[in-house]
PAMARNU-232721 format. One record per residue (C-alpha): residue number from 1; residue in three letters; chain; x negated, y, z negated. Coordinates in nm, 3 decimals. Layout:
% PAMARNU-232721
NODE  num  residuo  cadena        X        Y        Z
NODE  NUM      ALA       A        X        Y        Z
...
END
This chain:
% PAMARNU-232721
NODE  num  residuo  cadena        X        Y        Z
NODE    1      MET       A    4.240   -3.659    1.841
NODE    2      SER       A    3.907   -3.516    1.928
NODE    3      ALA       A    3.585   -3.679    1.796
NODE    4      GLY       A    3.424   -3.508    1.504
NODE    5      CYS       A    3.762   -3.379    1.350
NODE    6      ALA       A    3.896   -3.449    1.016
NODE    7      VAL       A    4.205   -3.675    0.992
NODE    8      GLY       A    4.461   -3.525    0.762
NODE    9      LEU       A    4.662   -3.734    0.526
NODE   10      THR       A    4.979   -3.633    0.369
NODE   11      LEU       A    5.081   -3.816    0.056
NODE   12      THR       A    5.442   -3.870   -0.044
NODE   13      GLN       A    5.442   -3.561   -0.291
NODE   14      GLY       A    5.275   -3.359   -0.046
NODE   15      ALA       A    4.905   -3.336   -0.141
NODE   16      THR       A    4.668   -3.337    0.169
NODE   17      PHE       A    4.336   -3.449    0.177
NODE   18      SER       A    4.095   -3.502    0.464
NODE   19      VAL       A    3.871   -3.811    0.569
NODE   20      PRO       A    3.567   -3.728    0.748
NODE   21      THR       A    3.495   -3.917    1.076
NODE   22      MET       A    3.205   -4.105    1.178
NODE   23      GLU       A    3.045   -3.830    1.370
NODE   24      ALA       A    3.062   -3.602    1.087
NODE   25      THR       A    2.880   -3.847    0.843
NODE   26      SER       A    2.690   -4.061    1.045
NODE   27      THR       A    2.349   -3.953    0.891
NODE   28      LEU       A    2.126   -4.011    0.591
NODE   29      HIS       A    1.916   -3.703    0.674
NODE   30      GLY       A    1.858   -3.473    0.382
NODE   31      ARG       A    1.988   -3.718    0.121
NODE   32      VAL       A    1.732   -3.828   -0.169
NODE   33      VAL       A    1.713   -4.186   -0.272
NODE   34      LEU       A    1.556   -4.329   -0.586
NODE   35      ILE       A    1.480   -4.693   -0.570
NODE   36      THR       A    1.322   -4.896   -0.879
NODE   37      GLY       A    1.114   -5.216   -0.795
NODE   38      GLY       A    0.988   -5.056   -0.452
NODE   39      GLY       A    0.657   -5.204   -0.466
NODE   40      THR       A    0.781   -5.544   -0.304
NODE   41      GLY       A    1.048   -5.735   -0.133
NODE   42      ILE       A    1.384   -5.601   -0.126
NODE   43      GLY       A    1.294   -5.267   -0.268
NODE   44      ARG       A    1.009   -5.210   -0.037
NODE   45      THR       A    1.233   -5.294    0.265
NODE   46      THR       A    1.519   -5.085    0.146
NODE   47      ALA       A    1.285   -4.775    0.082
NODE   48      ARG       A    1.174   -4.819    0.451
NODE   49      GLN       A    1.511   -4.863    0.595
NODE   50      PHE       A    1.656   -4.561    0.398
NODE   51      ALA       A    1.336   -4.355    0.536
NODE   52      ALA       A    1.410   -4.479    0.895
NODE   53      ALA       A    1.749   -4.347    0.867
NODE   54      GLY       A    1.624   -4.000    0.772
NODE   55      ALA       A    1.641   -3.996    0.380
NODE   56      GLU       A    1.383   -3.900    0.144
NODE   57      VAL       A    1.291   -4.164   -0.097
NODE   58      LEU       A    1.103   -4.194   -0.419
NODE   59      VAL       A    0.988   -4.561   -0.492
NODE   60      VAL       A    0.915   -4.660   -0.851
NODE   61      GLY       A    0.744   -4.968   -0.978
NODE   62      ARG       A    0.459   -5.084   -1.215
NODE   63      THR       A    0.179   -5.134   -0.956
NODE   64      ALA       A    0.029   -4.792   -0.786
NODE   65      GLU       A   -0.137   -5.017   -0.518
NODE   66      ARG       A    0.190   -5.207   -0.423
NODE   67      LEU       A    0.391   -4.877   -0.407
NODE   68      ARG       A    0.116   -4.715   -0.167
NODE   69      GLU       A    0.174   -5.011    0.056
NODE   70      THR       A    0.544   -4.964    0.076
NODE   71      ALA       A    0.494   -4.586    0.176
NODE   72      ASP       A    0.209   -4.662    0.405
NODE   73      GLY       A    0.321   -4.504    0.765
NODE   74      HIS       A    0.628   -4.388    0.633
NODE   75      PRO       A    0.605   -4.004    0.567
NODE   76      GLY       A    0.953   -3.980    0.397
NODE   77      ILE       A    0.856   -4.222    0.122
NODE   78      ARG       A    0.687   -4.085   -0.189
NODE   79      THR       A    0.573   -4.317   -0.483
NODE   80      PHE       A    0.570   -4.309   -0.864
NODE   81      ALA       A    0.432   -4.563   -1.087
NODE   82      ALA       A    0.591   -4.636   -1.394
NODE   83      ASP       A    0.708   -4.917   -1.640
NODE   84      LEU       A    1.078   -4.874   -1.638
NODE   85      THR       A    1.092   -5.041   -1.992
NODE   86      ALA       A    0.888   -4.779   -2.162
NODE   87      PRO       A    1.111   -4.546   -2.375
NODE   88      ASP       A    0.992   -4.245   -2.186
NODE   89      ALA       A    1.003   -4.377   -1.825
NODE   90      PRO       A    1.366   -4.269   -1.715
NODE   91      ASP       A    1.283   -3.907   -1.799
NODE   92      ALA       A    0.936   -3.940   -1.629
NODE   93      ILE       A    1.116   -4.098   -1.315
NODE   94      VAL       A    1.380   -3.830   -1.270
NODE   95      ALA       A    1.140   -3.556   -1.326
NODE   96      ALA       A    0.923   -3.696   -1.048
NODE   97      ALA       A    1.231   -3.715   -0.827
NODE   98      LEU       A    1.319   -3.365   -0.897
NODE   99      ASP       A    0.969   -3.251   -0.873
NODE  100      ALA       A    0.909   -3.422   -0.514
NODE  101      PHE       A    1.253   -3.350   -0.354
NODE  102      GLY       A    1.462   -3.120   -0.608
NODE  103      ARG       A    1.770   -3.352   -0.624
NODE  104      VAL       A    1.887   -3.702   -0.631
NODE  105      ASP       A    2.174   -3.846   -0.405
NODE  106      VAL       A    2.142   -4.213   -0.428
NODE  107      LEU       A    1.994   -4.434   -0.722
NODE  108      VAL       A    1.932   -4.784   -0.648
NODE  109      ASN       A    1.874   -5.011   -0.946
NODE  110      ASN       A    1.682   -5.262   -0.792
NODE  111      ALA       A    1.383   -5.359   -1.037
NODE  112      ALA       A    1.431   -5.707   -1.199
NODE  113      ILE       A    1.218   -6.009   -1.321
NODE  114      ILE       A    1.291   -6.365   -1.335
NODE  115      ARG       A    1.150   -6.600   -1.602
NODE  116      PRO       A    1.303   -6.952   -1.579
NODE  117      ALA       A    1.366   -7.157   -1.879
NODE  118      LEU       A    1.605   -7.415   -2.024
NODE  119      LEU       A    1.789   -7.253   -2.343
NODE  120      GLU       A    1.546   -7.476   -2.592
NODE  121      GLU       A    1.244   -7.322   -2.411
NODE  122      ILE       A    1.346   -6.961   -2.391
NODE  123      ASP       A    1.060   -6.735   -2.562
NODE  124      ARG       A    1.210   -6.418   -2.742
NODE  125      THR       A    0.924   -6.190   -2.600
NODE  126      THR       A    1.000   -6.297   -2.254
NODE  127      ALA       A    1.374   -6.281   -2.304
NODE  128      ASP       A    1.344   -5.919   -2.431
NODE  129      GLU       A    1.115   -5.827   -2.138
NODE  130      GLN       A    1.385   -5.958   -1.896
NODE  131      LEU       A    1.681   -5.768   -2.079
NODE  132      ALA       A    1.454   -5.453   -2.082
NODE  133      THR       A    1.359   -5.457   -1.726
NODE  134      ASN       A    1.706   -5.611   -1.565
NODE  135      LEU       A    1.981   -5.430   -1.793
NODE  136      VAL       A    1.853   -5.184   -2.067
NODE  137      GLY       A    1.620   -4.997   -1.802
NODE  138      PRO       A    1.883   -4.948   -1.545
NODE  139      ILE       A    2.151   -4.799   -1.814
NODE  140      PHE       A    1.906   -4.555   -1.923
NODE  141      LEU       A    1.770   -4.436   -1.591
NODE  142      THR       A    2.122   -4.416   -1.461
NODE  143      GLN       A    2.213   -4.194   -1.784
NODE  144      ARG       A    1.935   -3.966   -1.705
NODE  145      VAL       A    1.994   -3.954   -1.325
NODE  146      LEU       A    2.357   -3.884   -1.371
NODE  147      PRO       A    2.365   -3.513   -1.449
NODE  148      HIS       A    2.178   -3.453   -1.112
NODE  149      LEU       A    2.408   -3.666   -0.883
NODE  150      LYS       A    2.679   -3.443   -0.740
NODE  151      GLU       A    3.003   -3.541   -0.560
NODE  152      GLY       A    2.918   -3.775   -0.279
NODE  153      GLY       A    2.667   -3.951   -0.468
NODE  154      ALA       A    2.624   -4.331   -0.517
NODE  155      ILE       A    2.452   -4.553   -0.767
NODE  156      VAL       A    2.367   -4.907   -0.599
NODE  157      ASN       A    2.316   -5.194   -0.863
NODE  158      VAL       A    2.138   -5.476   -0.699
NODE  159      THR       A    2.260   -5.778   -0.907
NODE  160      SER       A    2.273   -6.170   -0.807
NODE  161      ASN       A    2.494   -6.460   -0.920
NODE  162      THR       A    2.855   -6.479   -0.986
NODE  163      PRO       A    2.986   -6.505   -1.366
NODE  164      ASN       A    3.179   -6.828   -1.313
NODE  165      ARG       A    2.929   -7.066   -1.239
NODE  166      GLY       A    2.618   -7.205   -1.435
NODE  167      TRP       A    2.258   -7.161   -1.312
NODE  168      PRO       A    2.038   -7.409   -1.521
NODE  169      HIS       A    1.688   -7.270   -1.613
NODE  170      ASN       A    1.827   -6.892   -1.568
NODE  171      SER       A    2.061   -6.801   -1.841
NODE  172      VAL       A    1.907   -6.508   -1.964
NODE  173      TYR       A    1.831   -6.364   -1.593
NODE  174      GLY       A    2.182   -6.480   -1.503
NODE  175      ALA       A    2.319   -6.303   -1.766
NODE  176      THR       A    2.155   -5.983   -1.717
NODE  177      LYS       A    2.283   -5.983   -1.335
NODE  178      VAL       A    2.642   -6.054   -1.458
NODE  179      ALA       A    2.633   -5.769   -1.714
NODE  180      LEU       A    2.505   -5.536   -1.423
NODE  181      ASP       A    2.797   -5.618   -1.225
NODE  182      PHE       A    3.042   -5.536   -1.549
NODE  183      LEU       A    2.850   -5.190   -1.568
NODE  184      THR       A    2.938   -5.123   -1.190
NODE  185      HIS       A    3.305   -5.209   -1.242
NODE  186      THR       A    3.292   -4.971   -1.546
NODE  187      TRP       A    3.091   -4.682   -1.425
NODE  188      ALA       A    3.272   -4.695   -1.119
NODE  189      VAL       A    3.590   -4.605   -1.312
NODE  190      GLU       A    3.429   -4.350   -1.537
NODE  191      LEU       A    3.251   -4.175   -1.278
NODE  192      ALA       A    3.519   -4.169   -0.979
NODE  193      PRO       A    3.659   -3.834   -1.114
NODE  194      ARG       A    3.315   -3.673   -1.050
NODE  195      GLY       A    3.323   -3.802   -0.672
NODE  196      ILE       A    3.032   -4.043   -0.763
NODE  197      ARG       A    3.057   -4.423   -0.646
NODE  198      VAL       A    2.903   -4.714   -0.796
NODE  199      VAL       A    2.860   -5.057   -0.603
NODE  200      SER       A    2.694   -5.376   -0.672
NODE  201      VAL       A    2.505   -5.566   -0.376
NODE  202      ALA       A    2.446   -5.929   -0.476
NODE  203      PRO       A    2.186   -6.085   -0.270
NODE  204      GLY       A    2.191   -6.466   -0.253
NODE  205      VAL       A    1.836   -6.642   -0.245
NODE  206      THR       A    1.587   -6.401   -0.046
NODE  207      GLU       A    1.242   -6.447    0.080
NODE  208      THR       A    1.070   -6.233   -0.186
NODE  209      PRO       A    0.761   -6.281   -0.424
NODE  210      VAL       A    0.999   -6.288   -0.735
NODE  211      LEU       A    0.904   -6.653   -0.820
NODE  212      ALA       A    0.543   -6.601   -0.752
NODE  213      HIS       A    0.543   -6.309   -0.982
NODE  214      ALA       A    0.697   -6.541   -1.253
NODE  215      GLY       A    0.423   -6.778   -1.209
NODE  216      PHE       A    0.540   -7.034   -0.964
NODE  217      SER       A    0.272   -7.216   -0.745
NODE  218      GLU       A    0.350   -7.200   -0.374
NODE  219      GLU       A    0.430   -7.574   -0.379
NODE  220      GLN       A    0.707   -7.509   -0.651
NODE  221      VAL       A    0.824   -7.224   -0.460
NODE  222      ALA       A    0.838   -7.419   -0.142
NODE  223      GLU       A    1.052   -7.697   -0.336
NODE  224      ARG       A    1.291   -7.445   -0.480
NODE  225      GLY       A    1.352   -7.301   -0.143
NODE  226      LYS       A    1.418   -7.652    0.007
NODE  227      GLU       A    1.656   -7.711   -0.288
NODE  228      PHE       A    1.845   -7.378   -0.220
NODE  229      ARG       A    1.875   -7.433    0.157
NODE  230      GLU       A    2.059   -7.760    0.108
NODE  231      ARG       A    2.322   -7.579   -0.114
NODE  232      ILE       A    2.353   -7.283    0.110
NODE  233      PRO       A    2.627   -7.321    0.400
NODE  234      LEU       A    2.410   -7.108    0.647
NODE  235      LYS       A    2.133   -7.345    0.548
NODE  236      ARG       A    1.872   -7.079    0.525
NODE  237      ILE       A    1.729   -6.808    0.299
NODE  238      ALA       A    1.792   -6.430    0.353
NODE  239      ARG       A    1.545   -6.202    0.490
NODE  240      PRO       A    1.488   -5.882    0.274
NODE  241      GLU       A    1.591   -5.689    0.584
NODE  242      GLU       A    1.924   -5.868    0.573
NODE  243      ILE       A    1.976   -5.747    0.213
NODE  244      ALA       A    1.848   -5.380    0.249
NODE  245      TRP       A    2.085   -5.334    0.545
NODE  246      TRP       A    2.382   -5.368    0.287
NODE  247      ILE       A    2.222   -5.160    0.022
NODE  248      VAL       A    2.166   -4.870    0.265
NODE  249      ASN       A    2.476   -4.908    0.426
NODE  250      VAL       A    2.708   -4.912    0.104
NODE  251      ALA       A    2.534   -4.583    0.008
NODE  252      ARG       A    2.619   -4.393    0.324
NODE  253      PRO       A    2.898   -4.124    0.335
NODE  254      GLU       A    3.081   -4.344    0.577
NODE  255      ALA       A    3.135   -4.593    0.300
NODE  256      GLY       A    3.304   -4.342    0.078
NODE  257      TYR       A    3.589   -4.556   -0.008
NODE  258      LEU       A    3.386   -4.845   -0.152
NODE  259      ASN       A    3.361   -4.830   -0.513
NODE  260      GLY       A    3.346   -5.067   -0.809
NODE  261      THR       A    3.301   -5.360   -0.635
NODE  262      VAL       A    3.044   -5.654   -0.579
NODE  263      VAL       A    2.931   -5.700   -0.212
NODE  264      ARG       A    2.804   -6.066   -0.200
NODE  265      VAL       A    2.527   -6.129    0.064
NODE  266      ASP       A    2.448   -6.469    0.000
NODE  267      GLY       A    2.490   -6.692    0.312
NODE  268      GLY       A    2.811   -6.833    0.158
NODE  269      LEU       A    2.674   -6.991   -0.174
NODE  270      ALA       A    2.941   -6.840   -0.395
NODE  271      ALA       A    3.216   -6.970   -0.177
NODE  272      SER       A    3.054   -7.311   -0.154
NODE  273      GLY       A    3.169   -7.422   -0.518
END
């Protein structure tokens, strides 16, 4: 069998379809990727990895300066500053992507905030902010992107914790991430007939400024990191590059049979009980 040929599969009732080989689909050149939360951490690194692979990327975030830092030295990355929680933001974000590139092939719902608090300490305004950023925003951005996604398109939801373990101080944040995984399962079933895939990439503890943005001091962040290292089987915290690799690769055409699942990249934390 020669390289680059399509492999024909015949089903029991005579239907035949083709599976593209690696050589035929081993590029992201020409694909347009929209990434939220692209100003720091996993979002920034993911944008740069997509651009390095030849994709055109629009990064979205609240802070224009951070977005410019993401794009600096990466001509394939363009920026759009917007607050995902604003009612008109999804339409504006999609319009910016279409103005820049004329299409969208991949949406990465990465934007999220974490505001730790015990149950009795949860503040309604802060809870609403987390729900709007982590869950409601992705729902309506995905809804607005959907008419522009063609067959072969992909939606990647960046999530987190499993649904079967408690996470003290993080009931709201954790609930939003479990809900986003549920949306992944549901949307995957709804959108499969259109040839659009939906996958969650669920990072474990990762070196990002998310806790600093939540108001934690350097000492508090270091202490949390020490606690997590003791629980993680690999005994270390993930680098953003390690998470971004999975986001980029589940969106590739080569991953075309991966759908409706949660890819956990957590150093074995979920398996450790």
